[in-house]
C-alpha positions as CSV (number, residue, x, y, z in Angstrom):
1,X,10.4,5.3,23.4
2,X,11.6,3.9,19.8
3,X,13.4,6.6,17.8
4,X,14.3,6.0,14.2
5,X,16.1,8.8,12.6
6,X,17.0,9.2,8.9
7,X,16.8,5.7,8.2
8,X,17.9,4.1,4.9
9,X,17.8,0.3,4.4
10,X,18.4,-2.0,1.3
11,X,17.8,-5.7,0.6
12,X,19.6,-7.3,-2.4
13,X,20.2,-3.9,-3.7
14,X,16.6,-2.7,-3.8
15,X,16.1,0.4,-1.7
16,X,13.1,0.1,0.6
17,X,13.3,2.6,3.2
18,X,14.9,6.1,2.3
19,X,15.8,8.7,5.1
20,X,12.9,7.8,7.1
21,X,12.0,8.9,10.6
22,X,9.5,8.1,13.3
23,X,9.1,8.5,17.0
24,X,7.3,6.2,19.0
25,X,6.6,7.1,22.8
26,X,6.7,4.4,25.4
27,X,3.2,2.6,25.8
28,X,2.2,3.1,22.2
29,X,0.3,0.3,20.3
30,X,0.9,0.9,16.7
31,X,0.0,-1.2,13.6
32,X,2.7,-1.2,10.7
33,X,0.9,-1.1,7.2
34,X,2.0,-0.7,3.7
35,X,1.7,-2.8,0.4
36,X,3.3,-6.3,0.3
37,X,6.9,-6.0,-0.5
38,X,7.3,-2.2,0.9
39,X,9.7,-3.4,3.7
40,X,7.8,-3.7,6.8
41,X,9.6,-6.9,7.5
42,X,13.0,-5.3,6.9
43,X,12.3,-2.4,9.2
44,X,11.8,-5.0,12.0
45,X,15.1,-6.7,11.0
46,X,16.8,-3.2,11.4
47,X,15.2,-2.5,14.7
48,X,16.3,-5.9,16.2
49,X,19.5,-5.2,14.7
50,X,19.7,-8.3,12.3
51,X,19.9,-5.8,9.5
52,X,22.4,-2.8,9.4
53,X,21.0,0.3,8.1
54,X,22.7,2.1,5.2
55,X,22.4,5.5,6.9
56,X,20.4,6.7,10.2
57,X,19.9,5.0,13.3
58,X,17.3,3.1,15.6
59,X,17.6,3.9,19.4
60,X,15.5,3.2,22.6
61,X,16.3,3.5,26.2
62,X,19.2,1.4,27.8
63,X,18.2,-2.2,29.0
64,X,14.9,-2.0,26.7
65,X,13.9,-5.8,26.1
66,X,12.8,-6.4,22.7
67,X,10.7,-9.5,21.8
68,X,9.6,-11.0,18.6
69,X,8.4,-14.4,17.5
70,X,11.0,-16.9,16.9
71,X,11.7,-17.8,12.9
72,X,11.5,-21.4,13.9
73,X,8.7,-23.0,15.8
74,X,10.1,-25.0,18.8
75,X,10.0,-28.8,18.1
76,X,11.8,-30.4,21.2
77,X,10.6,-33.0,23.6
78,X,9.9,-30.3,26.0
79,X,6.3,-29.7,27.2
80,X,4.6,-26.5,25.8
81,X,4.5,-25.0,29.5
82,X,8.1,-25.4,29.9
83,X,9.0,-23.9,26.4
84,X,6.8,-20.9,27.5
85,X,8.1,-20.5,31.1
86,X,11.7,-20.7,29.9
87,X,11.2,-17.7,27.4
88,X,11.5,-15.5,30.7
89,X,15.3,-15.6,30.8
90,X,15.5,-13.5,33.5
91,X,13.2,-15.3,35.9
92,X,14.9,-18.6,34.7
93,X,18.4,-16.9,35.7
94,X,17.3,-15.9,39.2
95,X,15.6,-19.3,40.1
96,X,18.9,-21.0,39.1
97,X,20.9,-18.4,41.1
98,X,18.7,-19.0,44.0
99,X,19.6,-22.6,44.3
100,X,23.2,-22.0,44.8
101,X,23.5,-18.5,46.1
102,X,24.9,-18.3,49.9
103,X,25.3,-14.6,50.5
104,X,22.2,-13.2,52.5
105,X,22.0,-10.1,50.9
106,X,22.0,-11.5,47.5
107,X,19.5,-14.2,48.3
108,X,17.2,-11.3,49.5
109,X,17.7,-9.1,46.4
110,X,17.0,-12.4,44.3
111,X,13.5,-12.9,46.1
112,X,12.9,-9.4,46.0
113,X,13.2,-9.2,42.2
114,X,11.5,-12.6,41.7
115,X,8.6,-11.0,43.6
116,X,8.8,-7.8,41.6
117,X,8.4,-9.9,38.4
118,X,5.4,-12.0,39.6
119,X,7.3,-15.3,39.5
120,X,4.9,-17.0,41.8
121,X,2.1,-16.4,39.0
122,X,4.5,-17.4,36.0
123,X,3.1,-20.7,35.7
124,X,-0.5,-19.5,35.7
125,X,0.1,-16.5,33.5
126,X,2.1,-19.0,30.8
127,X,-0.9,-21.4,31.1
128,X,-3.5,-18.7,30.4
129,X,-1.5,-17.5,27.4
130,X,-1.6,-21.1,26.0
131,X,-5.0,-21.5,26.7
132,X,-6.1,-18.4,24.9
133,X,-4.2,-19.6,21.8
134,X,-6.1,-23.0,21.9
135,X,-4.1,-25.2,24.2
136,X,-6.0,-27.0,27.1
137,X,-4.2,-28.2,29.9
138,X,-3.8,-31.7,28.6
139,X,-2.1,-30.2,25.4
140,X,0.1,-27.9,27.5
141,X,1.8,-31.0,29.1
142,X,2.5,-32.7,25.7
143,X,6.0,-32.3,24.1
144,X,6.3,-29.6,21.3
145,X,7.3,-32.2,18.9
146,X,3.9,-33.9,19.0
147,X,2.4,-30.9,17.1
148,X,2.2,-29.6,13.6
149,X,4.3,-26.6,12.4
150,X,1.1,-24.3,12.7
151,X,0.4,-25.1,16.3
152,X,4.0,-24.9,17.4
153,X,4.1,-21.5,15.7
154,X,1.4,-20.7,18.4
155,X,3.8,-22.0,20.9
156,X,6.3,-19.4,19.8
157,X,3.9,-16.6,20.0
158,X,2.8,-17.7,23.5
159,X,6.6,-17.6,24.6
160,X,7.1,-14.1,23.4
161,X,3.8,-12.8,25.0
162,X,4.7,-14.4,28.1
163,X,8.1,-12.8,28.4
164,X,6.3,-9.5,28.4
165,X,9.3,-7.4,26.3
166,X,9.2,-3.6,26.6
167,X,8.9,-3.4,22.9
168,X,6.9,-6.4,21.4
169,X,7.2,-6.6,17.5
170,X,4.4,-9.0,16.0
171,X,4.9,-9.8,12.1
172,X,1.5,-11.0,11.0
173,X,0.7,-12.8,14.1
174,X,-2.9,-14.0,12.9
175,X,-1.4,-16.1,9.7
176,X,-1.2,-19.0,12.0
177,X,-4.2,-18.4,14.3
178,X,-7.9,-19.1,13.9
179,X,-10.5,-16.7,14.2
180,X,-10.7,-17.7,18.0
181,X,-6.9,-17.2,18.7
182,X,-7.3,-13.9,16.6
183,X,-10.0,-12.7,18.8
184,X,-8.0,-13.6,22.0
185,X,-4.6,-11.9,20.6
186,X,-6.5,-8.7,19.8
187,X,-7.7,-8.6,23.4
188,X,-4.4,-9.3,24.7
189,X,-2.5,-6.5,22.6
190,X,-5.3,-4.3,23.6
191,X,-4.3,-4.7,27.6
192,X,-0.6,-5.0,27.1
193,X,1.1,-2.3,29.3
194,X,4.0,-1.8,27.0
195,X,4.9,-0.7,23.5
196,X,3.8,-2.8,20.6
197,X,4.3,-2.5,16.9
198,X,2.3,-4.9,14.7
199,X,2.4,-6.0,11.1
200,X,-0.6,-6.8,10.2
201,X,-3.3,-7.0,7.1
202,X,-6.3,-7.8,9.4
203,X,-8.4,-4.9,9.5
204,X,-10.1,-5.9,12.8
205,X,-7.1,-6.2,14.4
206,X,-5.9,-2.9,13.3
207,X,-9.0,-1.2,14.4
208,X,-9.4,-2.7,17.8
209,X,-6.0,-3.6,19.2
210,X,-3.8,-0.4,18.1
211,X,-4.3,3.3,18.6
212,X,-2.1,4.6,15.8
213,X,-1.0,3.5,12.4
214,X,2.6,3.8,10.8
215,X,2.2,3.6,7.2
216,X,5.4,2.6,5.3
217,X,4.6,4.2,1.6
218,X,6.9,5.4,-0.8
219,X,10.1,4.4,1.2
220,X,9.0,6.9,3.9
221,X,7.3,6.1,7.6
222,X,4.1,8.3,8.2
223,X,2.5,8.2,11.6
224,X,-1.3,8.6,12.0
225,X,-3.2,8.8,15.3
226,X,-6.5,6.5,15.3
227,X,-7.3,3.0,14.3
228,X,-7.2,1.8,10.8
229,X,-10.5,3.4,9.6
230,X,-9.4,6.7,10.8
231,X,-6.1,6.5,9.0
232,X,-8.1,5.4,5.8
233,X,-10.0,8.7,6.0
234,X,-6.7,10.9,6.9
235,X,-4.9,9.4,4.0
236,X,-7.9,10.0,1.6
237,X,-8.5,13.5,2.8
238,X,-4.5,13.9,2.5
239,X,-4.4,12.6,-1.1
240,X,-7.4,14.9,-2.1
241,X,-5.7,17.9,-0.7
242,X,-2.7,17.3,-2.3
243,X,-4.1,16.8,-5.8
244,X,-5.9,19.9,-5.4
245,X,-2.5,21.6,-4.3
246,X,-0.8,20.0,-7.4
247,X,-3.7,21.4,-9.6
248,X,-3.2,24.6,-8.1
249,X,0.3,24.8,-8.3
250,X,0.1,23.6,-12.3
251,X,-2.5,26.6,-12.7
252,X,-0.2,29.1,-11.1
253,X,2.9,27.8,-13.0
254,X,1.1,28.0,-16.6
255,X,-0.1,31.6,-15.7
256,X,3.5,32.9,-14.9
257,X,4.9,31.0,-17.8
258,X,2.1,32.8,-19.9
259,X,3.0,36.2,-18.5
260,X,6.8,35.5,-18.8
261,X,6.5,34.7,-22.6
262,X,4.2,37.7,-23.3
263,X,6.2,40.5,-21.8
264,X,9.7,39.0,-21.5
265,X,11.0,41.5,-24.4
266,X,8.8,44.5,-23.3
267,X,11.0,46.9,-21.3
268,X,8.2,48.1,-18.9
269,X,7.2,44.6,-18.0
270,X,10.9,43.2,-18.0
271,X,11.4,43.6,-14.3
272,X,7.8,41.8,-13.3
273,X,9.0,39.2,-16.0
274,X,12.2,38.5,-14.1
275,X,10.3,38.5,-10.7
276,X,8.1,35.6,-12.0
277,X,11.0,33.8,-13.5
278,X,12.5,33.9,-9.8
279,X,9.3,32.6,-8.4
280,X,9.0,29.9,-10.9
281,X,12.5,28.7,-10.0
282,X,11.6,29.0,-6.2
283,X,8.1,27.1,-6.9
284,X,9.5,23.4,-6.1
285,X,7.2,20.6,-7.5
286,X,4.7,18.9,-5.3
287,X,5.1,15.1,-5.4
288,X,2.3,13.3,-6.4
289,X,1.4,10.3,-4.2
290,X,1.2,7.2,-6.5
291,X,-1.5,4.8,-5.6
292,X,-0.8,1.2,-6.9
293,X,-3.8,-0.2,-8.5
294,X,-4.8,-3.5,-7.2
295,X,-5.9,-6.0,-9.9
296,X,-9.3,-7.3,-9.0
297,X,-10.2,-10.8,-8.3
298,X,-12.7,-12.2,-10.8
299,X,-14.9,-15.3,-10.1
300,X,-16.5,-16.5,-13.5
301,X,-20.4,-17.1,-12.7
302,X,-21.7,-20.7,-13.2
303,X,-22.8,-21.2,-16.6
304,X,-25.7,-23.0,-15.4
305,X,-27.3,-22.5,-12.0
306,X,-27.8,-25.6,-10.1
307,X,-31.0,-26.5,-8.3
308,X,-31.4,-26.0,-4.6
309,X,-30.4,-27.5,-2.4
310,X,-27.3,-28.0,-3.9
311,X,-25.9,-30.3,-1.1
312,X,-28.2,-32.1,1.3
313,X,-26.7,-34.3,4.1
314,X,-28.3,-36.7,6.2
315,X,-27.0,-38.2,9.6
316,X,-23.4,-38.1,7.8
317,X,-20.1,-39.0,9.5
318,X,-16.6,-38.1,8.2
319,X,-13.0,-38.8,9.0
320,X,-9.7,-40.2,8.3
321,X,-9.6,-43.6,9.7
322,X,-12.5,-46.2,9.5
323,X,-14.5,-46.2,12.6
324,X,-12.9,-42.9,14.0
325,X,-15.0,-40.2,12.6
326,X,-14.2,-36.5,13.2
327,X,-17.3,-35.1,12.6
328,X,-20.9,-37.0,13.1
329,X,-24.7,-36.2,12.9
330,X,-24.4,-33.9,10.1
331,X,-27.9,-32.8,9.0
332,X,-27.4,-29.8,6.9
333,X,-28.5,-28.3,3.5
334,X,-26.6,-25.7,1.2
335,X,-28.7,-23.6,-1.0
336,X,-27.7,-22.2,-4.3
337,X,-26.8,-18.8,-2.9
338,X,-25.9,-19.3,0.6
339,X,-22.9,-17.4,2.1
340,X,-21.9,-19.6,5.2
341,X,-18.9,-18.9,7.5
342,X,-17.5,-21.8,9.4
343,X,-16.5,-20.9,12.8
344,X,-14.6,-22.9,15.4
345,X,-11.1,-23.7,16.7
346,X,-8.4,-25.1,14.6
347,X,-8.5,-28.6,14.8
348,X,-12.3,-28.8,15.5
349,X,-12.7,-30.2,11.7
350,X,-13.3,-27.0,9.9
351,X,-11.2,-28.1,6.9
352,X,-12.3,-31.6,7.6
353,X,-15.9,-30.6,6.5
354,X,-14.6,-28.3,3.5
355,X,-13.0,-31.4,2.2
356,X,-16.0,-33.4,2.5
357,X,-18.0,-30.8,0.7
358,X,-15.4,-30.6,-2.0
359,X,-15.7,-34.5,-2.2
360,X,-11.8,-34.7,-1.2
361,X,-13.1,-36.9,1.6
362,X,-16.0,-39.5,1.3
363,X,-18.5,-39.7,4.2
364,X,-18.1,-42.7,6.4
365,X,-22.0,-43.1,7.1
366,X,-25.1,-41.3,6.3
367,X,-26.1,-39.7,2.7
368,X,-25.0,-36.7,0.7
369,X,-27.2,-35.7,-2.2
370,X,-25.6,-33.0,-4.7
371,X,-27.6,-31.3,-7.3
372,X,-26.8,-32.5,-10.7
373,X,-24.0,-30.9,-12.6
374,X,-22.9,-29.4,-9.3
375,X,-19.3,-27.9,-9.9
376,X,-17.2,-27.2,-6.8
377,X,-13.9,-24.9,-6.6
378,X,-12.0,-25.6,-3.5
379,X,-9.1,-23.4,-2.2
380,X,-7.0,-24.2,0.7
381,X,-3.8,-22.3,1.7
382,X,-1.6,-25.3,2.1
383,X,-2.3,-26.2,-1.5
384,X,0.2,-23.4,-2.6
385,X,2.7,-25.9,-1.9
386,X,1.1,-28.3,-4.7
387,X,2.0,-25.7,-7.4
388,X,4.6,-27.0,-9.8
389,X,7.6,-24.9,-8.5
390,X,9.5,-24.7,-11.9
391,X,6.3,-24.1,-14.3
392,X,5.0,-20.8,-14.8
393,X,1.5,-19.5,-14.2
394,X,0.9,-19.9,-18.3
395,X,2.2,-23.6,-18.2
396,X,-0.1,-24.2,-15.1
397,X,-3.2,-22.9,-17.1
398,X,-2.3,-24.8,-20.2
399,X,-2.3,-28.0,-18.4
400,X,-6.0,-27.1,-17.8
401,X,-6.7,-25.7,-21.1
402,X,-4.5,-27.9,-23.5
403,X,-6.5,-27.3,-26.7
404,X,-6.7,-23.3,-26.2
405,X,-4.8,-21.0,-28.1
406,X,-1.8,-19.1,-26.4
407,X,-3.8,-15.7,-26.5
408,X,-6.5,-17.4,-24.4
409,X,-4.4,-19.0,-22.0
410,X,-2.6,-15.8,-21.3
411,X,-6.0,-13.9,-21.1
412,X,-6.9,-16.3,-18.3
413,X,-3.6,-15.7,-16.4
414,X,-4.3,-11.9,-16.8
415,X,-7.7,-12.4,-15.4
416,X,-6.3,-13.9,-12.3
417,X,-4.4,-10.6,-11.5
418,X,-0.9,-11.8,-12.7
419,X,1.0,-8.9,-14.7
420,X,2.5,-9.7,-18.0
421,X,6.0,-9.6,-16.4
422,X,5.2,-12.5,-14.0
423,X,3.1,-14.9,-16.5
424,X,6.2,-16.8,-17.4
425,X,7.8,-16.6,-14.1
426,X,8.3,-20.0,-12.2
427,X,5.8,-20.6,-9.3
428,X,8.5,-20.9,-6.8
429,X,9.7,-17.3,-7.8
430,X,6.3,-15.5,-7.3
431,X,5.3,-13.9,-4.1
432,X,2.7,-15.6,-1.5
433,X,0.0,-13.3,-2.7
434,X,0.7,-14.2,-6.6
435,X,0.6,-17.7,-5.6
436,X,-2.6,-17.3,-3.9
437,X,-4.1,-15.5,-6.8
438,X,-2.8,-18.3,-9.3
439,X,-4.1,-21.1,-7.2
440,X,-7.4,-19.2,-6.5
441,X,-7.7,-18.8,-10.6
442,X,-6.9,-22.3,-11.3
443,X,-9.6,-23.7,-8.8
444,X,-12.2,-21.4,-10.3
445,X,-11.5,-21.9,-14.0
446,X,-14.6,-24.0,-15.0
447,X,-17.0,-21.7,-13.2
448,X,-18.1,-23.3,-10.3
449,X,-21.4,-23.5,-8.5
450,X,-20.0,-23.5,-5.0
451,X,-16.9,-21.9,-3.9
452,X,-15.2,-23.0,-1.0
453,X,-12.2,-21.0,0.4
454,X,-10.2,-22.4,3.4
455,X,-7.9,-19.4,4.8
456,X,-7.6,-17.5,1.5
457,X,-6.2,-14.2,2.7
458,X,-3.0,-15.2,4.7
459,X,-0.6,-13.7,1.8
460,X,-3.0,-11.0,0.8
461,X,-2.4,-7.3,1.9
462,X,-5.4,-5.0,2.9
463,X,-6.2,-3.8,-0.6
464,X,-6.0,-7.2,-2.1
465,X,-8.4,-8.7,0.7
466,X,-10.7,-5.7,0.1
467,X,-10.9,-6.7,-3.7
468,X,-11.6,-10.3,-2.8
469,X,-14.5,-8.8,-0.6
470,X,-15.9,-7.4,-3.6
471,X,-15.4,-10.4,-5.9
472,X,-17.3,-12.3,-3.5
473,X,-20.1,-10.0,-3.3
474,X,-20.3,-10.2,-7.0
475,X,-19.9,-13.9,-7.3
476,X,-23.8,-15.4,-8.0
477,X,-23.1,-18.9,-6.6
478,X,-22.6,-20.4,-3.0
479,X,-19.9,-19.5,-0.8
480,X,-18.4,-21.6,2.2
481,X,-15.5,-19.5,4.0
482,X,-13.1,-20.4,6.7
483,X,-11.3,-17.2,7.7
484,X,-9.6,-15.5,10.5
485,X,-10.4,-12.2,9.0
486,X,-13.4,-10.9,10.7
487,X,-13.8,-8.0,8.4
488,X,-14.3,-10.4,5.5
489,X,-16.5,-12.8,7.3
490,X,-18.8,-9.8,8.4
491,X,-18.7,-8.0,4.9
492,X,-19.4,-11.2,2.7
493,X,-21.2,-13.9,4.6
494,X,-24.8,-14.2,5.5
495,X,-24.7,-17.4,7.9
496,X,-22.7,-18.7,10.7
497,X,-22.2,-22.5,11.3
498,X,-20.0,-23.7,14.3
499,X,-17.7,-26.7,13.9
500,X,-17.2,-28.1,17.5
501,X,-18.0,-30.8,19.8
502,X,-17.5,-33.4,16.9
503,X,-20.4,-32.1,14.6
504,X,-21.4,-28.9,12.6
505,X,-24.4,-26.7,13.8
506,X,-26.1,-23.4,13.0
507,X,-25.1,-20.3,15.1
508,X,-27.9,-17.9,15.8
509,X,-25.7,-15.2,17.0
510,X,-23.5,-12.7,15.0
511,X,-19.6,-12.3,15.4
512,X,-19.9,-9.8,18.2
513,X,-21.6,-12.3,20.2
514,X,-19.3,-15.2,19.2
515,X,-16.4,-12.7,20.2
516,X,-18.1,-12.6,23.8
517,X,-18.5,-16.0,23.7
518,X,-14.6,-16.5,23.2
519,X,-13.4,-14.1,25.3
520,X,-15.4,-15.2,28.4
521,X,-13.3,-18.5,28.2
522,X,-15.8,-20.7,26.3
523,X,-14.8,-22.2,23.2
524,X,-16.6,-24.4,20.6
525,X,-15.8,-28.0,21.3
526,X,-12.7,-29.8,21.7
527,X,-9.8,-29.4,18.8
528,X,-6.6,-30.9,18.1
529,X,-4.9,-29.1,20.8
530,X,-7.9,-29.3,23.1
531,X,-10.9,-27.2,24.1
532,X,-12.6,-25.8,27.0
533,X,-16.0,-27.0,26.0
534,X,-19.0,-25.2,24.8
535,X,-21.3,-23.0,26.6
536,X,-24.6,-21.1,25.1
537,X,-24.1,-17.4,24.7
538,X,-27.1,-15.4,26.0
539,X,-28.6,-13.5,23.4
540,X,-31.1,-10.7,24.0
541,X,-34.7,-11.5,22.2
542,X,-35.3,-9.5,19.4
543,X,-38.5,-8.9,17.1
544,X,-36.5,-10.3,14.3
545,X,-33.6,-13.1,14.9
546,X,-30.2,-12.2,13.5
547,X,-30.5,-15.3,11.2
548,X,-33.7,-13.9,9.8
549,X,-32.0,-10.5,9.4
550,X,-29.3,-12.2,7.5
551,X,-31.6,-14.2,5.2
552,X,-33.8,-11.0,4.4
553,X,-30.5,-9.1,3.9
554,X,-29.5,-11.8,1.1
555,X,-33.1,-11.6,-0.2
556,X,-33.0,-7.7,-0.6
557,X,-29.7,-8.2,-2.3
558,X,-31.3,-10.8,-4.6
559,X,-34.1,-8.4,-5.4
560,X,-31.5,-5.6,-6.1
561,X,-29.8,-7.8,-8.6
562,X,-31.6,-7.1,-11.8
563,X,-31.4,-3.3,-10.6
564,X,-27.6,-3.5,-10.4
565,X,-27.3,-5.2,-13.5
566,X,-28.9,-2.8,-15.6
567,X,-26.7,0.0,-13.9
568,X,-23.6,-2.2,-15.0
569,X,-24.9,-2.4,-18.4
570,X,-25.5,1.3,-18.6
571,X,-21.8,1.7,-17.4
572,X,-20.4,-0.2,-20.3
573,X,-22.6,1.5,-22.5
574,X,-21.6,5.0,-21.1
575,X,-17.8,3.8,-21.5
576,X,-18.4,2.8,-25.1
577,X,-20.2,5.8,-26.1
578,X,-17.7,8.1,-24.6
579,X,-14.9,6.3,-26.3
580,X,-16.9,6.6,-29.6
581,X,-17.4,10.4,-29.3
582,X,-13.6,10.6,-28.5
583,X,-12.8,8.8,-31.8
584,X,-15.1,11.4,-33.6
585,X,-13.6,14.4,-32.1
586,X,-10.2,13.1,-33.0
587,X,-11.2,12.7,-36.7
588,X,-13.2,16.1,-36.7
589,X,-10.0,17.9,-35.3
590,X,-8.2,17.4,-38.6
591,X,-8.5,20.8,-40.5
592,X,-8.0,18.8,-43.7
593,X,-11.3,16.8,-43.5
594,X,-13.3,19.8,-44.1
595,X,-11.6,20.7,-47.4
596,X,-10.8,17.2,-48.6
597,X,-14.2,15.7,-47.8
598,X,-16.7,18.0,-46.5
599,X,-19.5,15.5,-46.8
600,X,-17.7,13.0,-44.7
601,X,-17.2,15.9,-42.3
602,X,-20.8,16.5,-42.1
603,X,-21.8,13.1,-41.5
604,X,-19.2,12.4,-38.7
605,X,-20.7,15.7,-37.1
606,X,-24.0,14.0,-37.5
607,X,-23.1,10.8,-36.1
608,X,-21.3,12.6,-33.2
609,X,-24.5,14.5,-32.2
610,X,-26.6,11.2,-32.4
611,X,-23.7,9.5,-30.1
612,X,-24.0,12.7,-27.6
613,X,-27.6,12.4,-27.4
614,X,-27.7,8.7,-26.9
615,X,-24.9,9.2,-24.0
616,X,-27.1,12.1,-22.4
617,X,-29.9,9.6,-22.4
618,X,-27.9,7.1,-21.0
619,X,-26.3,9.0,-18.1
620,X,-29.8,10.1,-17.2
621,X,-31.0,6.5,-17.0
622,X,-28.0,5.7,-14.9
623,X,-28.5,8.7,-12.4
624,X,-31.9,7.5,-11.9
625,X,-31.4,3.8,-11.6
626,X,-28.1,4.7,-9.1
627,X,-30.3,6.9,-6.9
628,X,-33.1,3.9,-6.9
629,X,-30.5,1.5,-5.9
630,X,-29.0,3.7,-3.4
631,X,-32.3,4.4,-1.8
632,X,-33.0,0.7,-1.5
633,X,-29.6,0.1,0.2
634,X,-30.1,2.9,2.6
635,X,-33.6,1.4,3.6
636,X,-31.7,-1.7,4.9
């Protein structure tokens, strides 16, 4: 059991956790959620003892083994399998002692304990974990130093999973995993026999791998049973009830105050007035839950629609070294409004294919035809390092808009979602999410026809990811997405392509089929760390294929666009009319107007009545069109 009692913690003088308490029973699998910067990682540091709390305590049973991913990835000459096996320090110590022990009783105890911890199967378990995270048998025998930082972080994750701690702490473990690794980890956590507390902004991980949610909000820890979707519903209901309670209390307070004011001086009512005064004093204020607003992502629509296909490939090969292509036999086309997710293990060539589309790499063979005037925006997570550290967001945008006035430059930065107080902050001092917003805004500044996003969500919390989902669905151009966030893929993409076996091919299943394929042990092609080969997934025949279903869904959305546009225009008009009427009301509320200029007062009344009639008509139209739109969506 993990017991947190009256915990208070600060970092750099900033209060992050304030007299918070939490109990997690043994075997609980919980997701720790909260906005970026709320203090989730700080809580982990307190639990592990790396940060001393200001007040309160963290306790768990004696001899509880804690496990978390190491801060630094292993980069030694030891093989991956050796690094993972060494993570079980008890097993390692017992094996070393067995080499020198002479006392028969102790030798028997050692071998009994080795049997209890299943030492005989240790190498097989370690290999299975490494395989699940993307390393084939050949890769497992290679030294850690031969892998990049991202792959070495997977080794660090494999090591902590292999050590099987009683309390497993995972801080955004999917940030360095591909979709395939994420699916495997999700399944692993589901079956893990001990307590797990995982910080994650991946909605599917929080829906499938955990059975409870711990919400760090307003410096308190709140426990909810169920997955993330259940938590979201419970929290929404809690907010609604709280707002109703606050409104009810405000009404009671006003009624009491009015009674006291009326009858305080009246002798016959004095006692009742005093009673209400005491009731007012006892009526503590209900604290409203402050919901931080999320600045929406906005992708500018293409100024001119390119003709389909916007990209056509015929027998194309691409790679980084002459004569050594990474991908070959590319015969593909991308149309004006295609929404395509790229699947496949990291190292198979997803980013290589994205760079080819974005003209960051030139084809080595074959032909690529691009539509005239095609504009392409390319966002890759690693490009965050390319931001000029000492320059602010305003300076970055000004480089791309040298002739624009200051107000226009700052307006562009505001559209990217950076608040005024952060516009002049050096890029190196921005948070990961703010850097991602800036980079995405810079990439789409010239209104592209094709948007290519390579792992755009790593530094975004759940609310920001949902905002990105809405932005992608509103964007009228084509999108190519590489993401380990299954919710984002399912919510925004219509087609799936697999990058594997040295090529790119269309995938006729959906993500659920793909998950079964991955968990069955079949991976798509061989990647940088090696793969296990590809096997076809058996899909039950349906009257309409899933590809056709997705394409039909896209066609229905296209057909609904004019209707959606009318609704949006009406919403803008309604908002303007409401503001106009409010302005009229403000002017007409002045008593002096009717004596000084009665003719103007009459004219304003007439204009207000006309605006009110127009507003009523717009609202009726809006209701009708919204009902029509909802009916069409329900028919899907």
